[in-house]
Biopython code that builds the backbone (N, CA, C, O; Angstrom):
import numpy as np
from Bio.PDB.StructureBuilder import StructureBuilder

atoms = [
    (1, "UNK", "N", (158.711, 93.918, 135.384)),
    (1, "UNK", "CA", (157.912, 94.548, 134.353)),
    (1, "UNK", "C", (156.441, 94.295, 134.660)),
    (1, "UNK", "O", (156.060, 93.191, 135.049)),
    (2, "UNK", "N", (155.641, 95.301, 134.487)),
    (2, "UNK", "CA", (154.209, 95.213, 134.737)),
    (2, "UNK", "C", (153.505, 94.994, 133.406)),
    (2, "UNK", "O", (153.749, 95.713, 132.437)),
    (3, "UNK", "N", (152.635, 94.001, 133.369)),
    (3, "UNK", "CA", (151.873, 93.734, 132.155)),
    (3, "UNK", "C", (150.423, 94.088, 132.446)),
    (3, "UNK", "O", (149.811, 93.569, 133.379)),
    (4, "UNK", "N", (149.884, 94.993, 131.618)),
    (4, "UNK", "CA", (148.509, 95.426, 131.811)),
    (4, "UNK", "C", (147.553, 94.487, 131.103)),
    (4, "UNK", "O", (147.886, 93.908, 130.069)),
    (5, "UNK", "N", (146.384, 94.343, 131.656)),
    (5, "UNK", "CA", (145.333, 93.548, 131.043)),
    (5, "UNK", "C", (144.912, 94.210, 129.728)),
    (5, "UNK", "O", (144.658, 95.414, 129.711)),
    (6, "UNK", "N", (144.831, 93.450, 128.620)),
    (6, "UNK", "CA", (144.453, 94.062, 127.335)),
    (6, "UNK", "C", (143.095, 94.750, 127.373)),
    (6, "UNK", "O", (142.894, 95.754, 126.690)),
    (7, "UNK", "N", (142.168, 94.231, 128.156)),
    (7, "UNK", "CA", (140.846, 94.861, 128.230)),
    (7, "UNK", "C", (140.931, 96.219, 128.908)),
    (7, "UNK", "O", (140.241, 97.159, 128.514)),
    (8, "UNK", "N", (141.774, 96.321, 129.925)),
    (8, "UNK", "CA", (141.961, 97.594, 130.618)),
    (8, "UNK", "C", (142.596, 98.597, 129.668)),
    (8, "UNK", "O", (142.181, 99.755, 129.607)),
    (9, "UNK", "N", (143.611, 98.147, 128.921)),
    (9, "UNK", "CA", (144.280, 99.024, 127.961)),
    (9, "UNK", "C", (143.306, 99.498, 126.887)),
    (9, "UNK", "O", (143.345, 100.656, 126.469)),
    (10, "UNK", "N", (142.428, 98.590, 126.442)),
    (10, "UNK", "CA", (141.445, 98.967, 125.418)),
    (10, "UNK", "C", (140.470, 100.002, 125.966)),
    (10, "UNK", "O", (140.096, 100.937, 125.257)),
    (11, "UNK", "N", (140.055, 99.844, 127.217)),
    (11, "UNK", "CA", (139.149, 100.819, 127.826)),
    (11, "UNK", "C", (139.824, 102.176, 127.960)),
    (11, "UNK", "O", (139.202, 103.214, 127.733)),
    (12, "UNK", "N", (141.100, 102.162, 128.329)),
    (12, "UNK", "CA", (141.846, 103.412, 128.442)),
    (12, "UNK", "C", (141.952, 104.079, 127.087)),
    (12, "UNK", "O", (141.770, 105.290, 126.964)),
    (13, "UNK", "N", (142.249, 103.275, 126.061)),
    (13, "UNK", "CA", (142.370, 103.812, 124.712)),
    (13, "UNK", "C", (141.056, 104.428, 124.254)),
    (13, "UNK", "O", (141.044, 105.523, 123.691)),
    (14, "UNK", "N", (139.956, 103.733, 124.491)),
    (14, "UNK", "CA", (138.654, 104.255, 124.073)),
    (14, "UNK", "C", (138.289, 105.511, 124.847)),
    (14, "UNK", "O", (137.679, 106.425, 124.292)),
    (15, "UNK", "N", (138.656, 105.568, 126.126)),
    (15, "UNK", "CA", (138.340, 106.770, 126.898)),
    (15, "UNK", "C", (139.165, 107.955, 126.428)),
    (15, "UNK", "O", (138.704, 109.095, 126.487)),
    (16, "UNK", "N", (140.395, 107.694, 125.957)),
    (16, "UNK", "CA", (141.220, 108.786, 125.439)),
    (16, "UNK", "C", (140.679, 109.299, 124.112)),
    (16, "UNK", "O", (140.798, 110.486, 123.806)),
    (17, "UNK", "N", (140.083, 108.407, 123.324)),
    (17, "UNK", "CA", (139.603, 108.783, 122.005)),
    (17, "UNK", "C", (138.177, 109.314, 122.015)),
    (17, "UNK", "O", (137.712, 109.874, 121.022)),
    (18, "UNK", "N", (137.493, 109.142, 123.118)),
    (18, "UNK", "CA", (136.080, 109.498, 123.164)),
    (18, "UNK", "C", (135.880, 110.998, 123.009)),
    (18, "UNK", "O", (136.544, 111.795, 123.672)),
    (19, "UNK", "N", (134.976, 111.369, 122.145)),
    (19, "UNK", "CA", (134.675, 112.783, 121.921)),
    (19, "UNK", "C", (133.375, 113.134, 122.649)),
    (19, "UNK", "O", (132.601, 112.258, 123.035)),
    (20, "UNK", "N", (133.163, 114.420, 122.820)),
    (20, "UNK", "CA", (131.889, 114.852, 123.382)),
    (20, "UNK", "C", (130.821, 114.659, 122.324)),
    (20, "UNK", "O", (130.999, 115.053, 121.172)),
    (21, "UNK", "N", (129.714, 114.054, 122.714)),
    (21, "UNK", "CA", (128.661, 113.748, 121.754)),
    (21, "UNK", "C", (127.535, 114.762, 121.885)),
    (21, "UNK", "O", (127.097, 115.082, 122.990)),
    (22, "UNK", "N", (127.071, 115.262, 120.747)),
    (22, "UNK", "CA", (126.041, 116.296, 120.728)),
    (22, "UNK", "C", (124.691, 115.744, 120.295)),
    (22, "UNK", "O", (123.915, 116.463, 119.666)),
    (23, "UNK", "N", (124.395, 114.518, 120.604)),
    (23, "UNK", "CA", (123.134, 113.949, 120.162)),
    (23, "UNK", "C", (122.248, 113.652, 121.365)),
    (23, "UNK", "O", (122.723, 113.532, 122.494)),
    (24, "UNK", "N", (120.972, 113.540, 121.102)),
    (24, "UNK", "CA", (120.006, 113.233, 122.144)),
    (24, "UNK", "C", (120.043, 111.726, 122.399)),
    (24, "UNK", "O", (119.964, 110.940, 121.455)),
    (25, "UNK", "N", (120.163, 111.317, 123.655)),
    (25, "UNK", "CA", (120.261, 109.897, 123.981)),
    (25, "UNK", "C", (118.980, 109.134, 123.665)),
    (25, "UNK", "O", (119.010, 107.907, 123.571)),
    (26, "UNK", "N", (117.859, 109.827, 123.499)),
    (26, "UNK", "CA", (116.592, 109.155, 123.245)),
    (26, "UNK", "C", (116.386, 108.843, 121.765)),
    (26, "UNK", "O", (115.441, 108.133, 121.422)),
    (27, "UNK", "N", (117.232, 109.347, 120.892)),
    (27, "UNK", "CA", (117.023, 109.129, 119.468)),
    (27, "UNK", "C", (117.451, 107.736, 119.072)),
    (27, "UNK", "O", (118.371, 107.163, 119.657)),
    (28, "UNK", "N", (116.783, 107.202, 118.085)),
    (28, "UNK", "CA", (117.144, 105.885, 117.564)),
    (28, "UNK", "C", (118.004, 106.027, 116.320)),
    (28, "UNK", "O", (118.305, 105.032, 115.660)),
    (29, "UNK", "N", (118.407, 107.262, 115.986)),
    (29, "UNK", "CA", (119.219, 107.498, 114.793)),
    (29, "UNK", "C", (120.689, 107.172, 115.015)),
    (29, "UNK", "O", (121.446, 107.100, 114.047)),
    (30, "UNK", "N", (121.111, 106.977, 116.241)),
    (30, "UNK", "CA", (122.513, 106.741, 116.549)),
    (30, "UNK", "C", (122.864, 105.284, 116.266)),
    (30, "UNK", "O", (122.375, 104.379, 116.943)),
    (31, "UNK", "N", (123.717, 105.059, 115.258)),
    (31, "UNK", "CA", (124.114, 103.703, 114.886)),
    (31, "UNK", "C", (125.615, 103.696, 114.606)),
    (31, "UNK", "O", (126.077, 104.398, 113.706)),
    (32, "UNK", "N", (126.375, 102.915, 115.361)),
    (32, "UNK", "CA", (127.812, 102.725, 115.142)),
    (32, "UNK", "C", (128.577, 104.038, 115.012)),
    (32, "UNK", "O", (129.452, 104.162, 114.155)),
    (33, "UNK", "N", (128.261, 105.002, 115.841)),
    (33, "UNK", "CA", (128.989, 106.261, 115.815)),
    (33, "UNK", "C", (128.454, 107.262, 114.815)),
    (33, "UNK", "O", (129.006, 108.356, 114.697)),
    (34, "UNK", "N", (127.410, 106.932, 114.099)),
    (34, "UNK", "CA", (126.787, 107.850, 113.147)),
    (34, "UNK", "C", (125.406, 108.232, 113.654)),
    (34, "UNK", "O", (124.674, 107.395, 114.183)),
    (35, "UNK", "N", (125.059, 109.486, 113.490)),
    (35, "UNK", "CA", (123.711, 109.915, 113.853)),
    (35, "UNK", "C", (123.285, 111.071, 112.954)),
    (35, "UNK", "O", (124.105, 111.704, 112.290)),
    (36, "UNK", "N", (121.992, 111.325, 112.954)),
    (36, "UNK", "CA", (121.427, 112.380, 112.112)),
    (36, "UNK", "C", (121.155, 113.598, 112.981)),
    (36, "UNK", "O", (120.505, 113.501, 114.022)),
    (37, "UNK", "N", (121.662, 114.748, 112.541)),
    (37, "UNK", "CA", (121.428, 115.999, 113.254)),
    (37, "UNK", "C", (121.060, 117.051, 112.212)),
    (37, "UNK", "O", (121.835, 117.324, 111.295)),
    (38, "UNK", "N", (119.888, 117.632, 112.356)),
    (38, "UNK", "CA", (119.396, 118.641, 111.420)),
    (38, "UNK", "C", (119.408, 118.135, 109.985)),
    (38, "UNK", "O", (119.715, 118.886, 109.060)),
    (39, "UNK", "N", (119.077, 116.875, 109.802)),
    (39, "UNK", "CA", (119.006, 116.301, 108.462)),
    (39, "UNK", "C", (120.355, 115.931, 107.871)),
    (39, "UNK", "O", (120.422, 115.532, 106.708)),
    (40, "UNK", "N", (121.416, 116.050, 108.629)),
    (40, "UNK", "CA", (122.751, 115.718, 108.142)),
    (40, "UNK", "C", (123.296, 114.533, 108.934)),
    (40, "UNK", "O", (123.043, 114.403, 110.131)),
    (41, "UNK", "N", (124.038, 113.683, 108.258)),
    (41, "UNK", "CA", (124.652, 112.527, 108.902)),
    (41, "UNK", "C", (125.973, 112.967, 109.534)),
    (41, "UNK", "O", (126.874, 113.442, 108.842)),
    (42, "UNK", "N", (126.080, 112.804, 110.857)),
    (42, "UNK", "CA", (127.253, 113.235, 111.606)),
    (42, "UNK", "C", (128.071, 112.006, 111.989)),
    (42, "UNK", "O", (127.545, 111.052, 112.562)),
    (43, "UNK", "N", (129.365, 112.037, 111.667)),
    (43, "UNK", "CA", (130.270, 110.944, 112.016)),
    (43, "UNK", "C", (130.895, 111.250, 113.371)),
    (43, "UNK", "O", (131.685, 112.185, 113.505)),
    (44, "UNK", "N", (130.535, 110.460, 114.364)),
    (44, "UNK", "CA", (131.057, 110.641, 115.712)),
    (44, "UNK", "C", (131.890, 109.435, 116.131)),
    (44, "UNK", "O", (132.019, 109.151, 117.322)),
    (45, "UNK", "N", (132.451, 108.728, 115.161)),
    (45, "UNK", "CA", (133.269, 107.556, 115.453)),
    (45, "UNK", "C", (134.639, 107.994, 115.964)),
    (45, "UNK", "O", (135.129, 109.060, 115.591)),
    (46, "UNK", "N", (135.267, 107.169, 116.825)),
    (46, "UNK", "CA", (136.613, 107.517, 117.293)),
    (46, "UNK", "C", (137.610, 107.409, 116.150)),
    (46, "UNK", "O", (137.414, 106.639, 115.209)),
    (47, "UNK", "N", (138.676, 108.186, 116.241)),
    (47, "UNK", "CA", (139.713, 108.143, 115.231)),
    (47, "UNK", "C", (140.415, 106.789, 115.270)),
    (47, "UNK", "O", (140.594, 106.197, 116.334)),
    (48, "UNK", "N", (140.805, 106.312, 114.097)),
    (48, "UNK", "CA", (141.522, 105.051, 114.024)),
    (48, "UNK", "C", (142.940, 105.203, 114.547)),
    (48, "UNK", "O", (143.564, 106.249, 114.367)),
    (49, "UNK", "N", (143.450, 104.159, 115.194)),
    (49, "UNK", "CA", (144.801, 104.186, 115.732)),
    (49, "UNK", "C", (145.545, 102.984, 115.171)),
    (49, "UNK", "O", (145.046, 101.859, 115.218)),
    (50, "UNK", "N", (146.734, 103.223, 114.642)),
    (50, "UNK", "CA", (147.511, 102.135, 114.063)),
    (50, "UNK", "C", (148.070, 101.238, 115.165)),
    (50, "UNK", "O", (148.092, 101.617, 116.336)),
    (51, "UNK", "N", (148.510, 100.069, 114.783)),
    (51, "UNK", "CA", (149.074, 99.123, 115.739)),
    (51, "UNK", "C", (150.334, 99.654, 116.396)),
    (51, "UNK", "O", (150.564, 99.426, 117.584)),
    (52, "UNK", "N", (151.155, 100.364, 115.623)),
    (52, "UNK", "CA", (152.386, 100.927, 116.175)),
    (52, "UNK", "C", (152.055, 101.993, 117.213)),
    (52, "UNK", "O", (152.698, 102.066, 118.260)),
    (53, "UNK", "N", (151.047, 102.822, 116.920)),
    (53, "UNK", "CA", (150.640, 103.859, 117.867)),
    (53, "UNK", "C", (150.082, 103.233, 119.148)),
    (53, "UNK", "O", (150.338, 103.723, 120.248)),
    (54, "UNK", "N", (149.321, 102.150, 118.996)),
    (54, "UNK", "CA", (148.785, 101.452, 120.168)),
    (54, "UNK", "C", (149.913, 100.874, 121.012)),
    (54, "UNK", "O", (149.900, 100.990, 122.237)),
    (55, "UNK", "N", (150.893, 100.249, 120.354)),
    (55, "UNK", "CA", (152.025, 99.663, 121.079)),
    (55, "UNK", "C", (152.802, 100.745, 121.824)),
    (55, "UNK", "O", (153.215, 100.544, 122.966)),
    (56, "UNK", "N", (152.999, 101.890, 121.177)),
    (56, "UNK", "CA", (153.705, 102.988, 121.828)),
    (56, "UNK", "C", (152.924, 103.494, 123.034)),
    (56, "UNK", "O", (153.508, 103.805, 124.073)),
    (57, "UNK", "N", (151.598, 103.576, 122.894)),
    (57, "UNK", "CA", (150.764, 104.038, 124.000)),
    (57, "UNK", "C", (150.814, 103.048, 125.165)),
    (57, "UNK", "O", (150.912, 103.455, 126.322)),
    (58, "UNK", "N", (150.748, 101.740, 124.859)),
    (58, "UNK", "CA", (150.817, 100.722, 125.908)),
    (58, "UNK", "C", (152.159, 100.773, 126.624)),
    (58, "UNK", "O", (152.216, 100.651, 127.847)),
    (59, "UNK", "N", (153.243, 100.954, 125.866)),
    (59, "UNK", "CA", (154.573, 101.030, 126.467)),
    (59, "UNK", "C", (154.673, 102.244, 127.383)),
    (59, "UNK", "O", (155.244, 102.159, 128.470)),
    (60, "UNK", "N", (154.120, 103.372, 126.946)),
    (60, "UNK", "CA", (154.137, 104.585, 127.755)),
    (60, "UNK", "C", (153.348, 104.377, 129.048)),
    (60, "UNK", "O", (153.777, 104.810, 130.117)),
    (61, "UNK", "N", (152.189, 103.711, 128.947)),
    (61, "UNK", "CA", (151.380, 103.432, 130.133)),
    (61, "UNK", "C", (152.123, 102.518, 131.100)),
    (61, "UNK", "O", (152.091, 102.728, 132.312)),
    (62, "UNK", "N", (152.794, 101.500, 130.554)),
    (62, "UNK", "CA", (153.535, 100.567, 131.401)),
    (62, "UNK", "C", (154.690, 101.271, 132.112)),
    (62, "UNK", "O", (154.950, 101.015, 133.288)),
    (63, "UNK", "N", (155.381, 102.157, 131.397)),
    (63, "UNK", "CA", (156.481, 102.902, 131.995)),
    (63, "UNK", "C", (155.974, 103.800, 133.117)),
    (63, "UNK", "O", (156.577, 103.873, 134.187)),
    (64, "UNK", "N", (154.865, 104.480, 132.862)),
    (64, "UNK", "CA", (154.288, 105.362, 133.876)),
    (64, "UNK", "C", (153.856, 104.566, 135.103)),
    (64, "UNK", "O", (154.094, 104.988, 136.235)),
    (65, "UNK", "N", (153.219, 103.411, 134.880)),
    (65, "UNK", "CA", (152.773, 102.573, 135.983)),
    (65, "UNK", "C", (153.963, 102.057, 136.783)),
    (65, "UNK", "O", (153.885, 101.964, 138.008)),
    (66, "UNK", "N", (155.067, 101.719, 136.111)),
    (66, "UNK", "CA", (156.273, 101.254, 136.795)),
    (66, "UNK", "C", (156.826, 102.342, 137.712)),
    (66, "UNK", "O", (157.219, 102.070, 138.846)),
    (67, "UNK", "N", (156.852, 103.573, 137.210)),
    (67, "UNK", "CA", (157.353, 104.686, 138.021)),
    (67, "UNK", "C", (156.462, 104.905, 139.241)),
    (67, "UNK", "O", (156.953, 105.138, 140.346)),
    (68, "UNK", "N", (155.151, 104.827, 139.030)),
    (68, "UNK", "CA", (154.210, 104.993, 140.144)),
    (68, "UNK", "C", (154.421, 103.901, 141.188)),
    (68, "UNK", "O", (154.428, 104.176, 142.388)),
    (69, "UNK", "N", (154.594, 102.665, 140.729)),
    (69, "UNK", "CA", (154.815, 101.548, 141.657)),
    (69, "UNK", "C", (156.123, 101.702, 142.423)),
    (69, "UNK", "O", (156.185, 101.387, 143.612)),
    (70, "UNK", "N", (157.167, 102.184, 141.754)),
    (70, "UNK", "CA", (158.455, 102.396, 142.428)),
    (70, "UNK", "C", (158.326, 103.448, 143.523)),
    (70, "UNK", "O", (158.855, 103.267, 144.620)),
    (71, "UNK", "N", (157.632, 104.537, 143.239)),
    (71, "UNK", "CA", (157.446, 105.587, 144.231)),
    (71, "UNK", "C", (156.617, 105.074, 145.408)),
    (71, "UNK", "O", (156.940, 105.338, 146.566)),
    (72, "UNK", "N", (155.550, 104.342, 145.103)),
    (72, "UNK", "CA", (154.701, 103.793, 146.167)),
    (72, "UNK", "C", (155.490, 102.804, 147.026)),
    (72, "UNK", "O", (155.331, 102.777, 148.247)),
    (73, "UNK", "N", (156.335, 101.996, 146.396)),
    (73, "UNK", "CA", (157.152, 101.041, 147.131)),
    (73, "UNK", "C", (158.150, 101.767, 148.027)),
    (73, "UNK", "O", (158.371, 101.354, 149.166)),
    (74, "UNK", "N", (158.749, 102.833, 147.532)),
    (74, "UNK", "CA", (159.686, 103.611, 148.330)),
    (74, "UNK", "C", (159.018, 104.240, 149.537)),
    (74, "UNK", "O", (159.583, 104.252, 150.630)),
    (75, "UNK", "N", (157.820, 104.761, 149.342)),
    (75, "UNK", "CA", (157.074, 105.355, 150.459)),
    (75, "UNK", "C", (156.743, 104.299, 151.502)),
    (75, "UNK", "O", (156.857, 104.538, 152.704)),
    (76, "UNK", "N", (156.330, 103.125, 151.025)),
    (76, "UNK", "CA", (155.986, 102.040, 151.947)),
    (76, "UNK", "C", (157.209, 101.590, 152.744)),
    (76, "UNK", "O", (157.110, 101.345, 153.946)),
    (77, "UNK", "N", (158.358, 101.481, 152.083)),
    (77, "UNK", "CA", (159.583, 101.085, 152.780)),
    (77, "UNK", "C", (159.995, 102.128, 153.806)),
    (77, "UNK", "O", (160.436, 101.782, 154.902)),
    (78, "UNK", "N", (159.856, 103.398, 153.458)),
    (78, "UNK", "CA", (160.210, 104.471, 154.390)),
    (78, "UNK", "C", (159.324, 104.416, 155.633)),
    (78, "UNK", "O", (159.806, 104.612, 156.749)),
    (79, "UNK", "N", (158.048, 104.152, 155.446)),
    (79, "UNK", "CA", (157.141, 104.048, 156.597)),
    (79, "UNK", "C", (157.495, 102.854, 157.468)),
    (79, "UNK", "O", (157.428, 102.932, 158.695)),
    (80, "UNK", "N", (157.876, 101.743, 156.830)),
    (80, "UNK", "CA", (158.265, 100.553, 157.597)),
    (80, "UNK", "C", (159.512, 100.838, 158.427)),
    (80, "UNK", "O", (159.581, 100.458, 159.596)),
    (81, "UNK", "N", (160.493, 101.504, 157.830)),
    (81, "UNK", "CA", (161.716, 101.847, 158.569)),
    (81, "UNK", "C", (161.415, 102.798, 159.721)),
    (81, "UNK", "O", (161.977, 102.666, 160.808)),
    (82, "UNK", "N", (160.535, 103.744, 159.481)),
    (82, "UNK", "CA", (160.155, 104.689, 160.525)),
    (82, "UNK", "C", (159.505, 103.955, 161.696)),
    (82, "UNK", "O", (159.806, 104.222, 162.859)),
    (83, "UNK", "N", (158.607, 103.024, 161.364)),
    (83, "UNK", "CA", (157.940, 102.252, 162.415)),
    (83, "UNK", "C", (158.942, 101.374, 163.165)),
    (83, "UNK", "O", (158.835, 101.205, 164.380)),
    (84, "UNK", "N", (159.915, 100.817, 162.439)),
    (84, "UNK", "CA", (160.918, 99.967, 163.086)),
    (84, "UNK", "C", (161.778, 100.773, 164.052)),
    (84, "UNK", "O", (162.084, 100.310, 165.151)),
    (85, "UNK", "N", (162.166, 101.978, 163.643)),
    (85, "UNK", "CA", (162.984, 102.807, 164.545)),
    (85, "UNK", "C", (162.191, 103.241, 165.763)),
    (85, "UNK", "O", (162.741, 103.313, 166.862)),
    (86, "UNK", "N", (160.905, 103.534, 165.589)),
    (86, "UNK", "CA", (160.076, 103.885, 166.739)),
    (86, "UNK", "C", (159.970, 102.710, 167.709)),
    (86, "UNK", "O", (160.076, 102.886, 168.923)),
    (87, "UNK", "N", (159.760, 101.520, 167.169)),
    (87, "UNK", "CA", (159.656, 100.335, 168.021)),
    (87, "UNK", "C", (160.996, 99.996, 168.686)),
    (87, "UNK", "O", (161.028, 99.510, 169.816)),
    (88, "UNK", "N", (162.086, 100.253, 167.984)),
    (88, "UNK", "CA", (163.422, 99.965, 168.533)),
    (88, "UNK", "C", (163.720, 100.839, 169.737)),
    (88, "UNK", "O", (164.194, 100.356, 170.766)),
    (89, "UNK", "N", (163.439, 102.132, 169.605)),
    (89, "UNK", "CA", (163.711, 103.060, 170.701)),
    (89, "UNK", "C", (162.652, 102.970, 171.809)),
    (89, "UNK", "O", (162.856, 103.478, 172.912)),
    (90, "UNK", "N", (161.557, 102.341, 171.516)),
    (90, "UNK", "CA", (160.479, 102.208, 172.496)),
    (90, "UNK", "C", (160.909, 101.287, 173.632)),
    (90, "UNK", "O", (160.537, 101.505, 174.785)),
    (91, "UNK", "N", (161.692, 100.260, 173.310)),
    (91, "UNK", "CA", (162.100, 99.287, 174.316)),
    (91, "UNK", "C", (163.270, 99.811, 175.021)),
    (91, "UNK", "O", (163.793, 99.155, 175.922)),
]
sb = StructureBuilder()
sb.init_structure("model")
sb.init_model(0)
sb.init_chain("A")
sb.init_seg("    ")
for serial, (resi, resn, name, xyz) in enumerate(atoms, 1):
    if name == "N":
        sb.init_residue(resn, " ", resi, " ")
    sb.init_atom(name, np.array(xyz, "f"), 0.0, 1.0, " ", f" {name:<3s}", serial, name[0])
structure = sb.get_structure()
């Protein structure tokens, strides 16, 4: 079983939740996901995610990573066998 670093998982979660921001980076009005645009306060905070949803997302990521590792391991083993057969017939 592969265990992901919680900080990596948090970064992935935040990148999935990140929205496109329509504010000027030079403004000082941007505070904690809120900013003023045309005199109106715009909420640009990420959507809240429950603990169960986070756990499900982490489990899905771990499953996907396991499948990727299995495929990569299979490819590596196939290359090793290929190299061994080449070396065997070489002599």
